[in-house]
N, C-alpha and C positions, 0 to 999 in steps of 0.2 A: 372373201373373208379379212381384206385389209384393215376392216375398223373397228378401232381400239374404242371400246363402250365400259362403263365403265360397271359397278358390281349390280346397281339396282334395275341396269337393262340385264345385263343378265340374267339375275333373277328373274327380270320377266321377263327374259325367251325363256328360261325354262317352264315356266308356270304354264308359257302358251303350250310348251309341244306334254307340256301333262298333261293339258284339257286336252289338245289333239288326241293323247292316248287311249285315255277314260274314255274316248268316242268313242275310235279303230275298235278298240276294246269289247266296247258295250253294241257296235255296232258286228261286229263279229258273233260276240254268244246269240246273237238276235237270229244268224244267218244260221248258226249251228244248228241252232234249234228247231229251229221250219228245218230247216232241209235233213234231217234225226228222223219221218219218217219217210221220206220217200229217197233219199238218196244218203243212206250211213257211211260212205266214203266221203261224199262232200263235207259229208256236216264235222267228219271225224281232221276236216283241211281245218275245217272251220276252226276246231275246235283248237287243235294247234294255233290256230295266227291270235287265239284269244288268252293261252297258254302268256306265245308272245307280247303279246303288248302286257298285258296286267304284270309281265317282268319289267315292261320294260316302263310301270308306273312304279314299280317299287325300288328302285334304281332313284328316279328320278327323285318320287319320295323322302329319300333318304339322301340328295342333293341338298333340298330344301330344310330340313327335316331331319340332322345327324340321331338315329337315336328316338326317330318314332315308329320307328315300328320294330 
């Protein structure tokens, strides 16, 4: 990671990372909902991962638009 990037490229990378985190959050939320009836323990693990990705999205939102939350 020795490449020098300008601020526009850095912003694009952060936005891609945010989009990825949003998709992962949705995926884990769906998995948690799907597992809840049959495997509550796995559903709980998936819910924790959902919260982790939700936190990542919040942090990246704050980086992209300070004070937006």
